[in-house]
C-alpha positions as CSV (number, residue, x, y, z in Angstrom):
1,M,0.0,0.1,0.1
2,T,1.5,4.1,-1.5
3,E,1.9,6.3,1.7
4,A,-0.9,8.0,-0.2
5,A,-3.2,4.5,0.1
6,A,-3.0,4.3,4.2
7,R,-4.4,7.9,4.1
8,Y,-7.3,7.4,2.0
9,R,-8.3,4.7,4.0
10,A,-7.4,5.6,7.5
11,H,-9.4,8.8,6.1
12,V,-12.2,6.5,5.1
13,A,-12.3,4.4,8.2
14,A,-12.2,8.0,10.5
15,V,-15.2,8.8,8.5
16,W,-17.3,5.3,8.5
17,A,-16.6,5.3,12.3
18,A,-19.6,7.9,12.4
19,Q,-21.8,6.0,10.6
20,P,-23.7,2.6,10.9
21,A,-21.5,-0.2,10.3
22,D,-21.7,-2.1,6.4
23,G,-20.1,-5.6,6.7
24,A,-21.0,-5.9,2.1
25,H,-18.6,-2.1,2.1
26,D,-16.0,-2.0,4.4
27,L,-12.4,-1.1,4.1
28,G,-12.3,-5.4,2.7
29,H,-14.6,-4.3,0.5
30,L,-12.2,-1.0,-1.1
31,A,-9.1,-3.6,-0.8
32,R,-10.4,-5.6,-2.9
33,V,-11.7,-3.2,-5.7
34,W,-8.4,-1.5,-5.7
35,T,-7.3,-5.3,-6.5
36,N,-9.3,-5.6,-9.4
37,A,-8.9,-2.1,-10.9
38,R,-4.9,-3.2,-10.7
39,L,-5.8,-6.5,-12.5
40,I,-7.6,-4.4,-15.3
41,A,-5.9,-1.4,-15.7
42,L,-2.8,-3.5,-16.9
43,D,-4.5,-4.1,-20.2
44,E,-5.3,-0.7,-20.1
45,P,-3.0,2.3,-22.1
46,E,-2.6,5.9,-20.1
47,V,-3.9,4.8,-17.1
48,D,-3.1,7.8,-14.7
49,W,-2.3,5.9,-12.2
50,P,-2.8,8.6,-8.8
51,V,-6.2,9.8,-10.3
52,L,-7.5,5.5,-9.6
53,E,-6.1,5.0,-6.8
54,A,-7.6,8.0,-4.7
55,A,-11.2,7.0,-6.5
56,V,-10.8,3.8,-5.7
57,W,-10.0,3.9,-2.1
58,L,-12.9,7.3,-1.8
59,H,-15.4,5.8,-3.9
60,D,-17.8,5.1,-0.5
61,L,-16.9,7.8,1.4
62,I,-20.4,8.4,2.1
63,N,-22.0,5.5,1.9
64,L,-26.1,5.0,2.3
65,P,-28.3,2.0,2.6
66,K,-29.2,0.4,0.2
67,N,-33.0,1.1,1.1
68,S,-32.1,5.0,1.6
69,P,-34.6,7.8,-0.7
70,D,-30.7,9.5,-1.6
71,R,-28.9,6.3,-2.2
72,A,-29.3,7.2,-6.1
73,R,-27.3,10.1,-5.1
74,A,-24.5,8.9,-2.5
75,S,-22.0,8.6,-4.9
76,R,-21.8,12.2,-6.3
77,L,-22.0,12.9,-2.5
78,S,-19.1,11.0,-2.4
79,A,-17.4,12.5,-4.7
80,D,-17.6,15.8,-3.2
81,A,-16.6,14.6,-0.3
82,A,-13.5,13.1,-1.8
83,T,-12.5,16.6,-3.6
84,E,-12.9,18.2,-0.8
85,F,-10.3,15.7,1.5
86,L,-7.7,15.9,-1.3
87,A,-7.9,19.5,-1.9
88,R,-6.9,19.4,1.8
89,D,-4.3,16.7,0.6
90,G,-2.5,18.0,-1.3
91,F,-3.7,16.9,-4.5
92,A,-2.9,17.5,-7.4
93,P,-5.9,20.5,-7.9
94,E,-6.0,19.6,-12.1
95,K,-6.8,16.1,-11.4
96,L,-9.5,17.3,-8.3
97,P,-12.2,16.5,-11.8
98,A,-11.2,13.3,-12.9
99,V,-11.7,11.7,-9.4
100,A,-15.0,13.2,-8.7
101,H,-16.1,11.7,-12.1
102,A,-14.8,8.4,-11.4
103,I,-16.4,8.2,-8.2
104,A,-19.3,10.2,-9.5
105,A,-19.6,7.2,-12.4
106,H,-19.1,3.7,-10.2
107,S,-22.4,3.6,-9.2
108,F,-25.1,1.6,-10.4
109,S,-28.1,3.6,-9.1
110,A,-26.1,7.0,-10.1
111,Q,-26.7,6.2,-14.1
112,I,-23.4,8.1,-14.8
113,T,-22.0,6.9,-18.0
114,P,-17.9,7.1,-17.7
115,E,-15.9,9.2,-19.7
116,T,-12.3,8.6,-18.7
117,I,-10.7,5.2,-18.3
118,E,-10.3,5.9,-14.7
119,A,-14.2,5.5,-14.6
120,R,-14.5,2.9,-16.2
121,I,-11.8,0.7,-14.7
122,L,-13.7,1.7,-10.8
123,Q,-17.0,0.9,-12.2
124,D,-16.3,-2.4,-13.7
125,A,-13.8,-3.1,-10.4
126,D,-16.6,-2.1,-7.8
127,R,-19.2,-4.4,-10.1
128,L,-16.7,-7.1,-10.1
129,E,-16.9,-7.4,-6.1
130,A,-20.9,-8.0,-6.8
131,L,-20.3,-11.3,-8.7
132,G,-18.8,-14.5,-7.6
133,A,-18.1,-15.8,-4.2
134,I,-17.7,-12.3,-3.2
135,G,-21.4,-11.3,-4.5
136,L,-23.2,-14.1,-3.3
137,A,-21.6,-13.2,0.4
138,R,-22.6,-9.8,-0.1
139,M,-25.8,-10.4,-1.5
140,F,-27.2,-12.7,1.2
141,L,-26.3,-10.4,3.5
142,I,-27.6,-7.8,2.2
143,S,-30.8,-9.3,2.0
144,G,-30.8,-10.4,5.6
145,R,-29.9,-7.3,6.8
146,M,-33.3,-5.6,5.1
147,G,-35.6,-8.4,6.2
148,G,-35.4,-10.6,3.2
149,G,-35.5,-14.4,2.8
150,I,-32.7,-16.8,0.8
151,V,-35.3,-18.1,-1.4
152,D,-38.9,-18.9,-2.3
153,M,-39.6,-22.5,-1.4
154,D,-42.7,-22.5,-3.3
155,D,-40.9,-21.0,-6.3
156,P,-37.4,-20.4,-5.7
157,M,-36.7,-19.9,-9.8
158,A,-40.2,-17.7,-9.9
159,Q,-42.0,-20.0,-12.5
160,N,-45.2,-18.6,-11.1
161,R,-44.8,-15.7,-9.6
162,P,-43.0,-11.7,-10.2
163,L,-38.9,-11.8,-9.4
164,D,-39.3,-10.3,-5.7
165,D,-35.3,-9.6,-5.1
166,K,-36.9,-7.4,-1.9
167,S,-38.2,-10.8,-0.1
168,F,-35.9,-13.2,-1.6
169,A,-31.8,-12.8,-2.2
170,L,-31.9,-15.5,-4.5
171,D,-34.3,-13.7,-7.4
172,H,-31.5,-10.9,-7.1
173,L,-28.9,-12.9,-9.0
174,E,-32.0,-12.2,-12.5
175,V,-33.1,-9.2,-11.0
176,K,-29.4,-7.8,-11.8
177,L,-26.5,-9.0,-10.7
178,L,-27.0,-11.5,-13.7
179,G,-26.9,-9.0,-16.6
180,L,-24.5,-6.9,-15.0
181,P,-21.4,-8.8,-17.7
182,A,-22.6,-6.8,-20.0
183,T,-22.8,-3.8,-18.6
184,M,-19.2,-4.3,-18.1
185,Q,-16.7,-1.7,-19.2
186,T,-13.5,-3.0,-20.3
187,R,-12.7,-6.0,-21.6
188,T,-10.5,-7.1,-19.1
189,G,-13.9,-6.8,-16.6
190,R,-15.8,-8.6,-18.9
191,L,-14.6,-11.0,-18.6
192,M,-13.6,-11.2,-14.8
193,A,-17.1,-10.7,-14.7
194,E,-18.5,-13.5,-17.2
195,E,-16.2,-16.0,-14.8
196,R,-18.0,-15.3,-11.8
197,A,-21.4,-15.1,-13.2
198,E,-21.2,-18.7,-14.4
199,W,-19.9,-19.4,-10.7
200,M,-22.9,-17.9,-10.0
201,M,-25.5,-20.0,-11.9
202,S,-24.1,-23.0,-10.4
203,F,-24.0,-22.1,-7.2
204,R,-27.7,-21.4,-7.7
205,T,-27.9,-24.9,-10.5
206,R,-26.5,-26.8,-6.6
207,L,-28.8,-24.3,-4.1
208,L,-31.9,-25.7,-5.9
209,A,-30.6,-29.2,-6.4
210,E,-30.2,-29.4,-2.2
211,I,-34.2,-27.9,-1.6
212,S,-35.6,-29.6,-3.8
């Protein structure tokens, strides 16, 4: 970890200390997104590494619950808070807009098109956290926190009912997660996403076999 990343991490930890704990968006999440981002960036030319590093570590600085009415504004709020902190921290002023855009555009709910390579990498790296084994762990954690169950035992694949991922965690695969690979902005991110989505479908097959 670079000295700058250590400062970013410490600042996030301090801000989050005053917010409700969120196991799906913790320091481990930031570290994993940074790992994903570095893997993706190796295949992308002209990456501004200081911009990418700052955007990754600060992208969830303002972390709102999934069911918050202001959830769609969280990434913009994080972008504003991050640029304020970075300005005090001595970050290059001319690069602050690039950091702010990458953070604002990373969110699925914000619906902002990423216009820079750093923004595309961060969006992909963050969405990879919703896929694979870690994606399933986070999915069930969030569903349980919001009062949802694992699966509708009467109709687990929603063949005779509308999909309802607020009530049943497994529905979230079809509602959102299995569609994420098609939204990836980079070739490497898409390949990683497709592999993780395939694993999730294998898990669902096994789960359905166990409960049938």
